[in-house]
N, C-alpha and C positions, 0 to 999 in steps of 0.2 A: 778173558779176551779183551775187555776194556782197557785194561793197564798195559797189555801188549800192542794194542792197535795204535797206528799213527794218528794223532790228533790233527784236524783241520779246523782251525778256528774261523767262524764266519762273523761277518759284520752285521748281518741282518738275516731275517727269516726268509727262505727262499719263496718265491711265488708259486702257488700250486698249479696253475692253469697251464704254463709252460711245461712244467714237469709231467703232467697228465698227458699232454700232447706228445712229447718226447717218449714217454713210456709207451704210448700207443703205437707210435711209428716203429719203434725198435722191437715190439713185440713178437712179429713174425720171424724175425731173426734169432731169437733166443733158443737155446738147446738146454732145457731144464734137465736137472738130474741131481741127486744127493751128493755126488762126488765133484760136482762142478766148482770151480773157482767162484769166489763171491769177494765183494769189497770188503778189505779189512780197515778202512778208514773209520775213525770215530769223529763225527761231526760235533763240533762244540759250539754253542752260541751263548756268550756271556752277556751280562748287563741287560737281560730281558726285562721289559715292564709290559704289563698286562694291558691292553686295550679295554677300557671299563665299558665302553659302549658295545664292543662286540661281545664282552663277557655277559653284559645284561641281556643282549639278544639271545645269547646261548642258554641263559637261566630260564628265560621265559619259554622257548621252545621245548626245552627239556622238562620244565616243572620245578625247578629248584627256586627258592626264595631269592628275589633280587634286592639289591642294595645292601647285602652284608660283605664285610671286609674279609671274605674267605673265599677261596677257590673251591668249586665243586670238586668233588673227588675225581671226576672223569676228565676235567678240563685240561690238566697237563697233557693228555693225551693229543688234544686239539693242538696244543702249543708245539708238540714235538712231531707231529705228522708231517709238515712240510719237510723236516730233515730226513725223516725216514722215506718220504717220496723222492728226495733227491737221490738217496742211496738206491732205491728200488727202481727208479726209472732209468738209471745210467746204464752205459754199455756193459759195464763190469757186473752187473747183476744178472744171474743166468736164468731167473724166472721171468716169463712174460706178464708184464702189468696187466694186459687185457685178460680178464677172466681169473685173476688173482682174487682168492676168497679169504677174508679175515675169519679165522676159524675159532679163535680163543684170545682172552686177554687175562692176565693176572696182574693186580695193582697191589703194592704196599704203600700206604702214606704213613710216614713216620712222625709227622708233626703237622700242626695247623698251618696252612699256607695263605697268608694276607693276600687279598687281591692287590693292594698297594705294594707290595714287596718287589724286591729286584732279585732275579734268578738266573742261574747258569743251566742251559740245557745240554745234554749230550745224548746221542743216538749212535748205536752201532748195531751190525749184524751179527749176532752170536754164532750162527751157523745154520747149515742145512741139514735135513734128515729125511729118510725114506718114508714115505706114507703109502698106504695101500692103494690110494688113488693118485699118487704122483710124487711130488717133493714139496717139502715144507719148510719154510724159513722162519727163524725166530729173530725178531727185531726188539732190542732192548732200548728203553728210554729212561734216562736219570734226570731228576731235577734237583739241584743244589741251591740252598739258600743260606748265606753267610759262611759258606764253605762246607755246610752239612748236607749230607744226603736227606732230603725231605720227602721225596717221592720217587718211586720206580715201577716199572711195568715191563712185562714181557708179552708180546704179541706174536701170535702164529698166523702165517699167511700160507695157503695152499694152492699150488698151481697143479691142476689135474692134467695128467698125461698118461699114456700108456707105460706101464713099467714091467720089466721082465725079471727084476730081481725079487726073490721072496722077502716078504716081510712078516713079522709077527702078527697073527691075527689078534685083533684087539679083543680083550674080555668083554663079553657082553654086559652091559650095565644091568646093575641089580634092578629087578622090577619094583618100582616104587608107586604108590598111590599118587595121583595128582594132588599138588598141594592145595589147600583150601582157598576158594576165590576171595580176593580182597576188594577188587574193583573191576569194572568193564570199561574201556576206553574205546570211543569212536575215533578214528584217526582220520583226519582231513587229507585231501589228495595234495595238499601243498606242504605237508609236513617235511618232505625230502628238500624242497626248495628253501624252505625256511631254515632248516638245519644247515644246508649248504651254505647259505648266505652267512649264517653266524660262526660256521667252522671254517669255511673256506674250501670244504670237500665238495665240489661241484661235479662228481661223477655222473654221467648222463643217466646211468641206471637209475638215479635217484630222484630226477628232475621233471620227468614228463613221460606221459605213456608212449609217445612216438619214439623218443630216444631209448627208452627202456626195451621196446620191441626189437630194436637193432641187436640187443644182446640176449634175446630170448626170453624176456619176461613179457607176461601179458599186460602188465601196467608197472609204473614206477614202484620201486620198493624203498623201504625205509633203510636208512643208514643202521648198520648194526650198532655202532656206538651210541646212535640216539636211543635204540631200544633199551641198552644197558642203562644209559643215563636216565631215562624216563622210569625204570624200575627202581633204581637206587635213590631218585628223588622221592619216590613213594614209600620207600622201605626206610630211610633214614640211614646215616652213615656214621660210625664212631670217628672221633677226631684222629685217632691212630688206629688204622684198620688194615686189613688184608682182604682183597676181594678176587674172586675168579668167576669168570663167565665164559659160556660156550655158546657159539652161534649155531643153531641146528638148522633153521630153515628161514627164508626171507619172509618179510612182513609185506604183503601187497597193499599198495594205497590207491584209494581209500579203503578202510576196512574197520572191522570191530576186533579188539583182542581182549583177553582176559589176563589180569595181573593176578598173580597168586603168591602167597608167601607164608611161611610158619618159621618162627625164630629166626635163624640167619639165612634161611633158604629163600630163593625167589625164583619165580618163572613166569614167562609171558607165553600164552597159548592163543592159538586160533581155533577155527571151526573143527569140530571132532576131536578136540583136545590135542590137535597138532601143536608140538612144542616148538617155539620159536627161539627163545633164549632161556637158559637155566644157569643158575649161579649161586653163590653164597658170599655173604659178608660177615665178619666177625672182628672184635677188637684185637689188637696185638699189644 
């Protein structure tokens, strides 16, 4: 898909706030479906340098060490997110941005990524697929350094809607015992605001109880990518690695969660062992 897509080269990273507003305004007019047309453009941002102050804020809120000349494994997602939002907030994207749920991410980091480096970002929509609860889009982000692919990810985003076409019933996950507890974390009510300031993702559901209630949540919820980053900061990540994470249930703020891990697997649990995030990471 990336090779056949028409490339649009950007001169700067898009601002997220207008994209969120545009996506919200256009959401009521979207007609989601797995057979709908979607943007075929591949957005490319060359010559990208990392803002070290924002990077340090991100490292602090997620629990990564600060001051190292290396990007945390999840940080390229933050760099690519504005490009993804430009595609998903436009008129040509058939899924409504309001209510769109980030359901999973897979990441492969091929090499160490110095924070002082210069990179080329590219983002495209790989395709749409039917889901038992609606339609799912896959967004691909790639980062190159010196012409070499150094980092890539695939994120799935689900738009829930009534569907009339039959889809394969997913196989029930194998029953597994909860992973052994490694730590308990008390999460402050401002985690969403702090992460939003560091990442630029100021979605109202993460910022304040009042704005979260407008979208059906009792209180603000943590960003899914913050929960993954926090787990990986505690777990540790090989230099060249592959990771997968699935977002199962939102983390309400403030609150207490249990971080659990064994070998390459990790999970974040809430009360009554409700699983919020599950995943694994291993060297490649």
